[in-house]
N, C-alpha and C positions, 0 to 999 in steps of 0.2 A: 397722043396721052399729053397728060398735064404734066408740069415738073412735079407737083405731090405725090401724083403717082411713082414715079421715080425713085423717092426716096426708101430705101431697106432699113429694117431694122441696125443692121451691122454698119451700114455711110453713116446713119443718124448718132450711133453711138460715138464711131469714130470720131465726129465732128465735135461731141461732147468732149468726149476723152483728152481732143487737144487744147480744148478751153480751161480746163481744170485738173489738180494733179490728185482732184476725189477720185477713187476708184468705183467707177460706175459703168453698166453695162457688159462685166465682164464674160458673160457667158456661163455655161455650166458643163460637165460633164458629169452625168449621172447627180450624183449628193455631192458632189464638192465641184469646186473650180477649175477651170482647165491648168494643165497642167506648167503653163508658162506664168500664169496669173497666179498660179499657189507660190509658185517659188520665188516671182516676186515681191509677193505681200511677206513670206518670210525674210526676204532680206532687208526689206525696210523695217519689219520688228528687230533683227540683229543691228541696224545702223542706230535706231534709236534707242535699244539697250548702251550701246555701245557708247555712244552721245553724254548718257547720263553715269556711267558707272567709271569710265577713264577718267585720270585725273589729270587737273590743270597744269600744265607744266609751268611754274610761277615762275621759275628765274628765265625760260623765254621771251615770258611774256612781257617781264620785266627790259630784257635786254630790249625787247620789237621798241618799247616805251623810250627809252635813250637814245634810239637811233632816228627818232620823230622829231625833229630838233622845236617845234611845237610845242610838245607832249615834255622834251627833254628840260627846257627852260621854266618849267612849271618846280622843278628839281626833283630831287631822284626820288623813284617809285617808293611808297611803303607799301612792303607786304605784311599781312596780318592774316590771323584765322580764326575760326569761331573756337566755340565750345565744343563743337562735333570733333569726335579725335579721330573719325574717318569716315569713307564714304558710307559705310555701312550705317556706323550710328547716325549719318546726315540723312540719310534715305527715312530711318528708323524716328527719330527724333526732331522735325523740324522745330522745335524750341531752342534747340541746343544751334542752328544753324542761325538763328537769330539775332544770339547773344555773343560779343566779342569776349575770346578769351581771353582772363585777366593779366598773361603776362605780356599780351599785345598792346595795354592799355597807351604803358608808355610811348609806345612808338606813334601813336595819335593824338598826342597831349601835345596843344599848342605853347612854343614859349611865353610863359608868364600868362597862360590862359588857367584860369580855375577850374573848369568844367563846368559853368553852368548853363554852356549853351545858349547866349545871346543871338537874337536875331537880329542886331545890327552891326554885325561883322562887316568890315572891311572900310570904314571912314578913319577907321585907327591907323590904316597900313597891315589889319590881319588881313587874313582870307574871307572874302563873304558866301563863295560856293564851292565844294568840294566833288569832282567825278570819282565814285568807288567801282570799280571793275572787279564786278562778285561771279564765281563757278555758276551757280545756282543748279538749275536742273539741266543744262546742256553746255559742257565744256568746249564741245565741236563748235559752237555758236561762238564762246567767249574768242578761242583760239583761231577761229576766222574771221570775227567780224571787230573786236573790242577794241582793236586800235585804232581804223580808220575809220570810226565811229566815233572817239573819243576825240581825235585829230580835228574833224568836221564837227564837233563841239566847242571845242575849243576855237577855232574862227566863229563861230556864229553866236560865239557870247560877245567877242569881242572886250571893247574897254569898260563896261558895265559892270564885271564882276574883276574880283580881283582872288583869282583860283588858288587853291593850296596844290601840292604835288600829289597827282593820281594817288592812290590806294587800290593794290590789289587782294581781295579778300577770296579767301580760300573756304572750302566747305562751309558757303554762305546762302544767307539767304537774303529776300530786300531789306526786312526791318534792320540789318546789320550797318546799316547807311547811318541810323537815328544816331546809334552809340558813337558810330567815326565823327559822325556831324556834333556832337555835342564835347569830344574830345579836342577836334581842331578849331572849336569856336566858329563856325561859320553859320550862316544862318539859312543855307538851302544846301541839299545834298541830292546828286542827280546818280543815282545807280544804274548802270548798266550789265545786265543779267541774262544770261544763259535761260531762255523759256524753255517749260514743258514741253521735249518732242514728240510728235506723233507722227504716225506710218506716213504722212507724206511729207512731214518737215521736220527735220530734227537739227537745222541748226538757225532757229530761228534767237532772233537777240531786242531784250526788252531795255527799255530806258522810264528811271521811273524818277517822279520826283518829288521829292518834302521839304516844304516850307518849315523852318523853323524845327528841324527833327531831335527828337527826345527817344528813350524810351516809353512804349506805351503807344506811341503813335497808331490810327488805325489806319485800315488799308484806305477808306473810304475819305483821307486826307491825305493823299497821295495823289498824281496823275500818275498815266501810265501812256507810253507809245511801245504798241509793239508789231511783232513781225520785221523787224529791221533785218535785211540779207537784200542781195543784190536781185531778186526774182520775188522781193517784198517790197516792203516801204524802202528805197533807197535812203544811203549813208545820208546824203544832202537834206532828207526831206525830213529825215527821223533829229537831224541835229537843226534843225532851223525848227522846226517844232517843238524840239525840249527847250531851246533859246526861249522860243517867245512864251513858252507857259512861264519857263525862270523870271522873264520880267514882269510876267503879268501878279506872279507869286509877291513878286517884289512889291507891286504897287498896290496889290490886293491885301498882303498881309497876310494871305493863308494860302495852302496849297488842297487838292480834292475836288470834291462835288462842288463845290461854289465858286470853284474855278475854271470857265472855259474856254474852249479854243475854236474859234468861227474858222481858222484856219483862210483870214481874210489878206494875209500878208507874205502867203506863199504861192509863188506861181504854180497853175495846175502842171503836173506833171506828165512827161510824155508817157508812151508804151514803154520804152526801153526804161524808164523808171519804174513802172508798175510793175513789169515783168512778163512774161508772155501769155502767164495763164492768168492775168488780172488776179492774181493773187488775195486771199484772204485778208486784209490788215487786224482780224481780232488777234490773233497770235493765240497762246499760251503761258498763264502766269510762270513767273521763275519762283514764285512760294506755293 
């Protein structure tokens, strides 16, 4: 008997399920799934809904930022919110989540800055890059991963950028970073945001780089690094990639489709950094 003939459908799908978080080969009971698989699916759906609807604890997140020396040295974090009044309106009106509430505009106004959004900031002592932590579509992802990713990112950016204090934005989508960037007078913005949860992953964080931020920037003018989490793209690799893109954007004078990441300056990750299931790095958009 050959080894191939010993492989049964059950053992085959057991091996496949061990290599991916996808739901494959679950079997059936009549016209439905087996009870255990059906209950697991409903549980995953509930977790995904909770990740979207649970509010971000902004005060707790700001306390965590202050407790990290590398982040605290940048200054006290700034807490702002979008024009969406609550979570329900945020989900129904994506456009409101992309705009900073007028009452918060003075919070992100750099001293002496006129709000013109200069791309050459930094040489005169003003910040050249801002990191925005936005709740997005998964507050669970932000609560779990945003602070360690921001810490790793600050370390990777090194001395090449003068960093503004961290900004924490609630009821926010990616484009809110454009208005924040204009207010702070920075040349680049990195938005760390909770990505849309799925039934396999509900705590995926995304990082979006925009060079020359200003309202009206298109998605094609941004670069995205997604699926940042312990079982996906590690904090270190995500931070190194975003920092390399930020340096490339500064040299090229733009971000987005014209800026390519060849990954040449990052060591190949070991299996522990990729995750046990060879996680999909595509992720889901936070917008």
